[in-house]
N, C-alpha and C positions, 0 to 999 in steps of 0.2 A: 258442537252441533248448531247451537244458536247463531254463532258467528257465520257459519257456512250458509245458513238459511237467509241471514241478513244480506250477505254478499250476493247470493243468488238472486234475491229479490231486487237488489239495486242493479245488477247486471241485466236482468230481464227488463226492468223499467227503462234503462238506457237504450236497449235495443228496440223498444217499442215506440220510441220517439219518432215523430214524422220526419221523413227525409227533408233535406233543405229544399226550399222553393227554387224552381228554375228561373232563369233570367226573364223569360217571357211572363211567368206568373208575377214576379216582383214588379216588372214594368207595368203590367196591366193593373195591378193593385195601386201603384203610384198614380197612374193616370185617372183611375176611378176616384181616388182621394183628392187629387188636384181639382177635378171637376166640381167637387162638393165644397171645396175650401176657398176662403178668401185669398189664400196664397196663389191659387190658380190664376187669378186675374193679372198677376205679374208676368205671365207668359214664360215661365221657366221651362226648360227642357231637361229631361232625365233620360240617360242612356245607361243600360245595365250590361255589364260584361263580367262574367265569372263571379257573380254575386256582389259585385262592387257597383254602386250607383254613382254616376258622374253627373252632377248638376251644372247647368249653364244658364246664364241670364243675368238680369240686373233688377234692382228694386230700390225704392226710396225708403223703405221701412226695414230697419236692421233686424227686427224680430222675425221677419219672413224668411230670412236666411237660415236661422236656427230651426224654424218650423219645418222647412224643407228637409233638413238633416234628420229631424225626429220622424218625419213622415216616411223617409226612406228606411230608417232602422226598423220602424214598426211594421213595415211592409215585408220584411224578411232579408234586407240587405246585410251582408257580412261586414261591409265597410262602406263609407260614404266619402266621396271626394267632392267637396262643395266649392265650385268655382263661381258662385253667384257674387256679383259685385254690388256693393251698397253705394248708391249715388248720393253725393252730398247735395244739400239744398243750394240752389244758386244764390249768389249774393243779392241779386235784384228781387228775389222773392221776399215777400213780407214775412218777418219772423213773428211768432206769437210772443207778446211781451205782457208782463204784468202791469196793470194800470197803476200808475203812481200819482198820488194826489199832489197838487202843486204846494210849494212851501207856503205856510201860513204867513200872511202879511199882517202887520199891526192894524187893528181895526178900532174905530172909536167906541165900539160896544164894550161894556165892562164885562170881565170874565164872570162866569157863573160861580156862585158860592160853593165852597167845598161841602160835601155831604157830612152830616153829623156823625160822630163816632158811634159805632154800633154798640148796643148794650150787650152785656154777657148773656149767654144762653140761660134760660130759666132754671134748668136742672143743675147748674153748676154754681159753685161759690167762688167768688174772686178773693184771692188771698194776696195781701201785699207783704213783701219781705222787706226788712230794714237792713 
């Protein structure tokens, strides 16, 4: 009897779930989220057909492509076809580089003396082994 009640509860819970979102609802939610997101500045277009979101556009930031996929999934899409192209940086554009100090040249100034050896901590006893 307990098994029957458990199965009945699960079945009722499964039927009580909200119906899947329509294409228009998914598309409206994606457009709302794009308007509020940094990803929206890339000018992506999203079309929804049969619960599948089709993304088009291009970006210079690879993470925006993944963000668009997650945005579509969280908006109710069953599947996402992401045709967003990631543009590579042009060779003439300056690349961020780490600053590298020039190699040290010999100087007439004498090197600084080495620091004195540190004494052992006060609470410990130094033991020498032979």
